[in-house]
N, C-alpha and C positions, 0 to 999 in steps of 0.2 A: 405361596406367593414369593417371587424372587426378592432378595435383599437388594434394594436399589443403591444402598451405600457401597455395595461390593461390585456393582455393575461396571464402572469404569475400569477397575482392576481386572475383572474377568475378561472384558473385551480386549484389553491390552495384552493380557497374558496369552490369549488364544492367538492373536496376531503375531506376537513374538515367537511362539512355538512354530507357527507356520513359516515365518521368516527364517528361523534358525534351520528348519528342515530344508528349505529351498528359497533362496532370495532372488533367483533369476525370474524375470517376467518377460517372456518373448514379445517381440514387437507386435505380433498379431493380437495378442491378448490386450496390450496397452491400447491399440487402436479400437478394439471392441469395447473396452471400458469407456473410452472417450466418446465414441459414437452413441453409446447407450445413455451416457450422462447428457449429451447434447439433446437427444430425443426427449429425455425427461424434462429438461428445462423448456424446450419448445412446446411440449404438450401442456405444461403447467403455467403458461404465461398469464392467462386470465386469473387463475387462482392466486398467483404470486402478487399481481397487481391489487387484487381485492384484499389479500391478507396484509400487505404493506399499508394500504389505505386505512384499514381498521387498526393496525398497530400504532400508526402515527396519529390516528383520529383526524386524518386529512393528509394524504400523500398523493401527489400528482401521478396519475397513471402514465402520463407521457414521460415524466422523469424516471419512473421505474423502468420503462422500456428503454429509455436512452442511456441510463447510468447503471442499471442492474442487469437487464436481460441481454441487450445487444452486446455489451463487452464480453460477457461470458461465452456466448455463442461464437463471437468473433475470435476469442482466444482459443477455443477448442478447434475451430477450423484452421487457424494458423498453426497450432501444434500438430494437427493431423498432416498438414502439408510439409512440415519440416522435421518430423520426428525421426525419420530414417537418417537424415543428415546429422542430427544431434547425437544419435546413438552410435554413429560410426567411430570406431577406435581411431585415435589420433597418432600418426607416426611421429616419432621423436628421433633426434640425432643420436647416433652411436659413435663413440670415440673410435678412432682408427684401430687402436690396439685391442679392441673388443670385437671387431668384425670377424665373421659375418653374422654376429648376433643381431637381434632386432629389439627396439624399444617401442612400447605402445603405452598410451594413456587410455584406459577404458573406463567409461562412466557407468557405474553400477548403482543400483538402488541403495539408499541409505538404510532402509528397513521399514520401521514403523514411525509414522509422522503424526504429530499433533498440530492441528490448526485451531486457533481460538480467534473467532471473528467478531466484529463489532456490530452495532445496531444501525449505523447511519446508512450503509448500503449493504444490507444483510445478505443479499443474493450474490452480488459480484464479489464482495470481499470474503465470502465463504467459498464460492466456486472457483474463482480465479486461482488461488493457491492450490486448491484441490486438483485442478487441471494440470498444473506443473508437477505436483507430487505424483499423480497417476501416470503422467507421461514419463516420468523418471522411474516408474516401476515400483513405487512404494505402496504400502498399505497405509490407510489414512483413518484417523479418528478426528472428526470435526465437532467442536463445541461452539455452537452459535450463541448469540446474545440472548439473555433472558428478557431484555427490554422489548424484543419483537417476537413474542411467543407464537403467534399465529404463523408468521413467516417461517420461523424455525421449524415448526411442525410440518409444514409443507415441504421444506427442504429435506427434512428427515425422511419423509415418505417417498419423495421422488428419488432420493439416493438409494433407499432400501429397494425400490422397484427397479432401479437401473443397474445396480451393482451388487455383487455378492457381499454378504455382511462381513465376511472375513477379508474383504478388500477395502471397503469403506463403510464406516458406521458413523451416524450422527447421534451424539449424546446431548440431550437438552437438560435444562435445569439451571440453577443459580450459580453464584460465585463459588459455592462449596464444591461443585463438580469440577470447575476449572482448577481449584486448589488441589483436589485429589489427583487430577490428571497431571498437573505440572510436577508433582512429586514422583511420578513414575519415570523409569529410565528410558524415555523415548530416544530415538536416533536423531530426531530433529524436532524443534518446536517453532512454529510461526505464530506470532501474536500481532494483532492489529488493534490499537486502542491508545489509551492515554499513556503518557510517560510515567506517571506514578504507578500504574498497574504493570507497565512494561518492566520496571525495576524489580517488582515482586516476581514476575515470571522468570526473569533472568536469574534472580537469586535462587529460586527453586530449582531451575535447570542446572545451575552450577553445582548443586549437591550431587548430581549424576554425571557431571561434565557433558551435558547435552548441549550441542550447538543450537543457537537460536537465531531466528530472523525476527527483527522488531520493526514494525511499520507504525510509527508514532505520529507526531504532528508538529505543532509549533506555530510560530507567528510568521506566516508566509507573506512577504511584502510584494506590492506592485509599485513599480516606479515608472513615472511618465516623464520622458525627456521633454523639455520645453518646446522643442521643434516638432514633436509628434502631433498628429491630428488628434486633438483632445476628444472630440465627439466620438471618433472611432474607438479610442482607448476606453472611454467611459462605457460604451455599449458592451465591449468584451469583458470589462471588469464586472459590470452589473450581472451579465449572464453567468459568469463564473462564481460570483459571490452569492447570488440568490437561488441557484439551483439547490433544491432540498432545504430551502430557507437557511442557507449558509452552513448547514451541518455536514461539512465536507472537509476532510483533513487537509486537502490542498487548496481550499478556497483562499482567495486573497484575504489576509487577516487585517492588513492596513494598507493604505495607499500613500505614496509620497509624490507630492505635486509641487511644482515651482511656486514660490510664495505669491508671485504676482498673478497667478492663474487660479488661485483657490476659489474665488467667487465664481469664476466661469465654470470650474469643475463642479461646484455644488449645484449650480443651475442646471447643467447638463445631466448630472446624476439624478436630480429630482425629475426632470423631464423623461429620462429614460425609464426610470422606475414606473412612472405613471403610464408610459407607453407599453411596457412589458406586462404590467399588472394593473389594469384600469381599476380594479377593485381587489381587496385582500380577503375580506371575510368569506365571501361566497365564491371565491375563485378556485376552481378545482386544480389549477396549475400552480397555486402557491401553497407550499406544504406547511404543515404545523410543526411545532417543536415537539420532540419525541415524548416528553413526559413533564409532569409538574415540577420535578426537581430541576431539570435543565431550564424550564421556562422561568422559574424563580431566580436561578443563577444569572440568566441574561438580564432580567430586570434589575438584579442587584448590581451588575456591572454598570448599567445606565445610571442608576441612582448614585452610585459611588462617584462616577465621573461628574455628574451634575453638582453634587455636593462639594467637589473639589475644584469647581470653576469651569468645567467644560461646557461648550454649547452643544446640546443634544438636539438634533433635528429629526423629528418623525416625518417619514415620507409616505407617499401614497395619496390618493384622492382626499381621504378624510384627515390625514395628518394626525392621527392618534397613535398612542404607543402600541396598542394591540386590539385585536378583535377577540371574540369569544373562542373557546375551543383551542387555546394555546397558539393562536396565530399571531406571532410577534411581527409588527410591521417593520419594513426596512428603516434603518437609521443611519445617519452620518453623525460623527462626533468630532467636533473641532476644538482647537485650543487644548490639545491633549498634553498632560504633564506626566513625567515618569512616575510620580507618586500614585497615579490612578491605577486601579487594578486592571483596567482595560488595556493599559500599556504593557503589562507583563504577562497576563494570562491569555491563553489561547481562547478566542471568542466562541467559535463554533456556533455561529448564529448570524442573522441578517443585519449585523451591526458593523459599520466600517469606520474606524478612526482615520482622519486625514492629517498627515504630517507634512508641513511645509519645508522646503529647502531652498537655499539661494543658489548653490552649485551642485551639480550631480555628484561630485566627490563627497559632499556632505551626506548624501543619501547612502552611498556605499559604506562610509564610515559609521553611520547610524546602524546599519544592518550588522556590520562586523562587531559592534560592541555588544551584541545580543546573541543568545544561543542560535546555532546554525539552523535555519528553517528547512522544512521538508521541500518547499517549492519557492521559486523566485520568478517574478514576472517583470520583464523590462520592455518598455515600449520605445522604440527608436528605429528609424529607417537607416541610420548611418552604420554600416557594417563595422567600421573601425571602432566606433564608440561602443557598439554592442560587444565586440571582442574584449575591449578594455574593461567594460563593466563586469562581464562574466569573469574575467581574470582577477578582478579586485574583490570578488565576493565568493562565498562558498555556500552551496545549498545542495540538498539531496537531488532535486530535479530543477529544471528551469524551462520556461517557455518564453519565446520572444514574440511580442506583438499579439499575444493572446493569453488566455488563462485556462487552466485545468485540462486542456486537450492532450497534454503530454501523457496523461494517465492511460488513455485509450489507444496509444500507439503500440501495437503488438510487438514490434521489433525494437522497442526501446525498453531498457531495464528500468524498473521503478523501485525506489528505496530512499531512505534518509541517510543522514550522516550525523554522528555525534548524538545530541539530544533528540534529533528527529528520527533516529532509528539506525539500523544496521542490517546489512544483507540486501539482496536484490530479488525481485519477482518479475514475472512476465517473460514470455518468449524464451529465447535461448538461455538467458541468465537465470530465469526461474527454473528451467529444466536442470541447469548446473547446480543451482542452490540446493536442490533436493537430491542431487547425485553425489556419490563419492568418486572422486577422480583417482582411481587406483592405477598406480604405475606398475607395469609388468615388463620384465626383462626376459626375452626369449633366447635362450642359448641355442646356437646352431649345433647340428649333429657333429660336424667337424670343426674344431676350434682349438685355440692355443692356450686355454686356461690352465692346462697342466704346468705351464711355465711359471705359474704363480704359486705352485705347491712348494712347501719347505721339504728338505733343507735347502736354503738358498745358496747359490754358488756363483761361479763366474758368468754363466749365461744370464742369470737373473741380474747381476750387476751391470752387464753390458746393456741389457734391455732397459733398465731403469735409467742408466746414464743417457741413453738415446732419447727416452721419453721426457726426462726432466733436464732440460737444457735451456 
């Protein structure tokens, strides 16, 4: 029986040997790999929906289609349509005194890539970076989350069926497997998850000087300008907040509303929740919290806020905190204080703090006093004010007059800044993230480089006086 503790090392070493022997992956092979991966995902849609439902003990099949399956197929199709353009060498300027030489930047595979993916969207957040890595010609080891074991097993099987094992391999298991992998000298590591674990991944990668892409999270704000249609804003915030029961890294973490419109906002939010989710417990489109640990954590945030003076409003038809099977009902939290855990910790659940402001400038100041968020949502039809607000704040991504939809735009890069992450994924930027931009100088057959040879004399002095003037 094989030694499972050695498996990550053995898989990596095999891929590294192959990469050392030949790191070039022709475009026809890349296209073949992407098409095979697409076919595997398409064929396994039903199995993935069922596995995610079982892993969550209640995961909306419609949300799985919308947020896990559709984005991956869309990203593959987009990459297939643009790969030739992305791979084309870029011409660069050559200084006059080096003519007729040529300069090129050639995007070549980095080599062997490690992807560590999370549990909240285990299909899309596994396959999307794999698409970029394969398009860039790399070999890939994927380590999916142990919190969604059924889904991870299906991903492992479909990848094994679609791709050669020396091109892409899925290694399942717990945190010890991730630790083993992070200690190996990969050519690039992409990690999606919490900031705490991201620091550990980065520290391990630093031992081998391995470059990293970190997709973390943070407290992403939604800000509603007083002039904006409040009902429209609420509908889009509820949609973005409650998909996957708030277990989304770019979900609105808190909302900022003009103080004189708080009551109106609360009423509209309640009405919208009841319209979107007439019931919670038996509603197949309202997802459960992934496990008991996270369920208890969210209840702890609500308890802490109540004990420190917040008004916690349970929403939904029954207005209770939760139903059985880890279905936490949507909540609003009012009168939030900085001392509350909910004010500083990323919520990652269907709980939305409401922060009042008197002037919009107070909202941007409030955001800037806190760690830079992964996403920012600003609702305002005035283009000058939109430009001003974006200029006054910093975030990894942003959406104007909507929420979360920036993630599924294939031609937009996705990534955080500072505490919310580093590096970019998706589209052309994702392809470049997993590519090495190698500069190449092509000397012409007939050239004047002999004039640079020592010993230096009068001709050299005349040339340099002409060039440095």
